[in-house]
C-alpha positions in Angstrom: -15.6 1.5 -23.9 -17.2 -1.4 -22.2 -17.1 -2.2 -18.5 -14.6 -5.0 -19.3 -12.4 -2.4 -21.0 -12.6 -0.2 -17.9 -11.7 -3.1 -15.6 -8.8 -4.0 -17.8 -7.5 -0.4 -17.9 -7.7 -0.3 -14.1 -6.0 -3.6 -13.6 -3.2 -2.4 -15.8 -2.8 0.6 -13.5 -2.7 -1.7 -10.5 0.1 -3.8 -12.0 2.0 -0.7 -13.3 2.0 0.8 -9.8 4.0 -2.1 -8.4 6.3 -2.6 -11.4 7.1 1.1 -11.8 7.5 1.9 -8.1 9.6 -1.2 -7.2 11.9 -0.8 -10.3 12.4 2.9 -9.7 10.7 4.1 -12.9 9.6 7.3 -11.3 8.4 9.2 -14.3 6.3 6.2 -15.4 5.1 5.8 -11.9 3.6 9.3 -12.0 1.4 8.3 -15.0 -0.6 5.9 -12.7 -2.0 8.8 -10.7 -4.2 11.7 -11.2 -2.5 15.0 -10.1 -4.5 15.2 -6.9 -3.9 11.6 -6.0 -3.4 10.6 -2.3 -1.3 7.7 -0.9 -1.6 6.2 2.5 1.0 3.8 3.9 2.4 2.8 7.2 5.1 5.4 6.9 3.4 8.1 4.6 0.1 9.9 4.1 -0.3 12.7 1.6 -0.1 13.7 -2.0 1.0 11.1 -4.5 3.9 13.4 -5.7 5.2 13.5 -2.1 5.0 9.7 -1.9 6.9 9.4 -5.2 9.6 11.7 -4.1 10.0 10.0 -0.7 10.0 6.6 -2.4 12.7 7.7 -4.8 14.8 9.1 -1.9 14.5 5.8 0.0 15.3 3.8 -3.1 18.5 5.8 -3.7 19.5 5.2 -0.1 19.0 1.4 -0.5 15.7 1.0 1.3 14.4 -2.4 0.3 10.6 -2.5 0.0 9.0 -4.6 -2.6 5.4 -5.6 -3.5 3.7 -8.6 -5.1 0.1 -8.8 -6.3 -2.7 -11.4 -6.3 -6.2 -11.3 -7.6 -8.3 -8.2 -8.0 -12.0 -7.2 -7.9 -13.0 -4.0 -9.7 -16.4 -2.3 -9.1 -17.1 0.3 -11.8 -19.9 2.8 -11.5 -19.8 5.3 -14.4 -16.5 7.2 -14.2 -15.7 6.0 -10.7 -14.3 2.7 -9.5 -13.1 0.9 -6.4 -10.5 -1.9 -6.8 -9.4 -4.3 -4.2 -6.2 -6.3 -4.9 -4.6 -9.0 -2.8 -1.0 -8.0 -2.1 2.1 -8.5 0.0 4.6 -5.9 1.1 8.1 -7.2 1.8 10.7 -5.1 3.6 14.3 -6.2 4.3 16.3 -4.3 7.0 18.6 -5.0 9.9 17.0 -5.5 13.3 19.2 -5.6 16.4 22.1 -6.5 14.1 20.3 -9.3 12.3 19.2 -8.8 8.7 15.5 -9.6 8.5 12.7 -10.0 6.0 9.2 -8.8 7.0 6.2 -9.8 4.8 2.8 -8.2 5.3 -0.2 -9.6 3.5 -3.3 -7.6 2.8 -5.2 -5.7 0.1 -4.7 -2.5 -1.8 -8.0 -0.6 -1.6 -8.0 1.9 -4.4 -10.3 4.7 -5.6 -10.1 5.4 -9.3 -11.7 8.0 -11.6 -11.9 8.4 -15.4 -11.2 12.0 -16.4 -11.1 13.1 -20.1 -11.2 9.4 -21.1 -8.3 8.3 -18.8 -8.5 6.3 -15.7 -6.2 7.3 -12.9 -5.6 6.6 -9.2 -7.2 9.1 -6.8 -6.5 7.3 -3.5 -4.7 4.2 -2.3 -5.3 2.9 1.2 -3.8 -0.5 2.0 -5.6 -2.9 4.4 -3.1 -4.8 6.5 -4.3 -8.4 7.3 -1.3 -10.3 8.8 2.5 -10.3 8.8 5.6 -12.2 9.9 9.3 -11.5 10.5 12.2 -13.9 9.7 15.9 -13.6 9.8 17.3 -13.9 6.2 19.9 -16.3 7.6 17.8 -18.9 9.4 20.8 -19.9 11.5 20.5 -16.6 13.3 17.9 -15.4 15.8 16.6 -11.9 16.4 15.5 -10.7 19.8 12.3 -8.7 19.9 10.8 -6.6 22.7 7.6 -8.6 23.3 5.9 -5.7 25.1 6.5 -3.3 22.2 5.5 -5.9 19.7 2.2 -6.6 21.4 1.4 -2.8 21.3 1.6 -2.8 17.5 -1.6 -3.2 15.3 -2.3 -6.9 14.8 -2.4 -6.8 10.9 1.1 -5.1 10.6 2.6 -5.7 14.0 6.0 -6.9 12.8 6.2 -4.4 9.9 5.5 -1.5 12.2 8.1 -2.8 14.7 10.7 -3.1 12.0 10.0 0.3 10.5 10.0 2.0 13.8 13.3 0.3 14.6 15.0 1.7 11.5 13.7 5.2 12.2 10.6 5.5 10.1 7.4 7.3 11.4 4.6 4.8 11.5 0.8 5.3 11.6 -0.6 2.8 14.1 -4.3 3.5 13.3 -4.6 1.9 9.8 -7.3 -0.6 8.8 -6.9 -4.3 9.3 -9.0 -7.3 8.4 -11.7 -6.4 11.0 -12.7 -3.4 13.0 -13.9 0.2 12.9 -11.1 1.5 10.6 -11.8 -0.9 7.8 -15.6 -0.5 8.2 -15.1 3.3 7.8 -12.9 2.7 4.7 -15.6 0.6 3.1 -18.1 3.4 3.8 -15.8 5.9 2.2 -15.5 3.7 -0.9 -19.3 3.4 -1.1 -19.5 7.2 -0.9 -16.9 7.5 -3.6 -18.9 5.3 -6.0 -22.0 7.3 -5.2 -20.4 10.5 -6.3 -18.7 12.0 -3.2 -16.8 15.1 -4.0 -13.5 13.8 -2.6 -12.0 10.4 -2.0 
């Protein structure tokens, strides 16, 4: 298998993650991951299987979170790889009685490994770069607590505000476009490519 083949296989996993998860194809979604895979999100951090089960439960309750993808870069070193993919997370939910759409732009930062000839996702950590919140019906307005909003992380300020408002637990220490958290993530990725025992 050439490096181009490896990059193609990883890009296929990146696209499968979004299609399988957002469509609710849970058994197919499991095939993207290695069994010890880890997912980090605003509202979840832990084993991939736990993320799959929590996503399925939310899907069945009508939670509306969708993803779109942009370009990717894939750095392959032997049986390890780091992929970064431009993405947007979109969540629709009521806020103070007004149905709103929140769109957060950023990157999926993924750690992959090829085991027994098969690439699989070992860890996914999104990087949150900027977001916005809009009423679905533009004739409506939604009132936000400006002090609470300002206390949220810049890269996912509106997404965190919305998720907290609908009762989700939200990690407020995740990496953004700049800062110590994203610098530490890049160092973790470099260590992964260099052969670190864990992602």
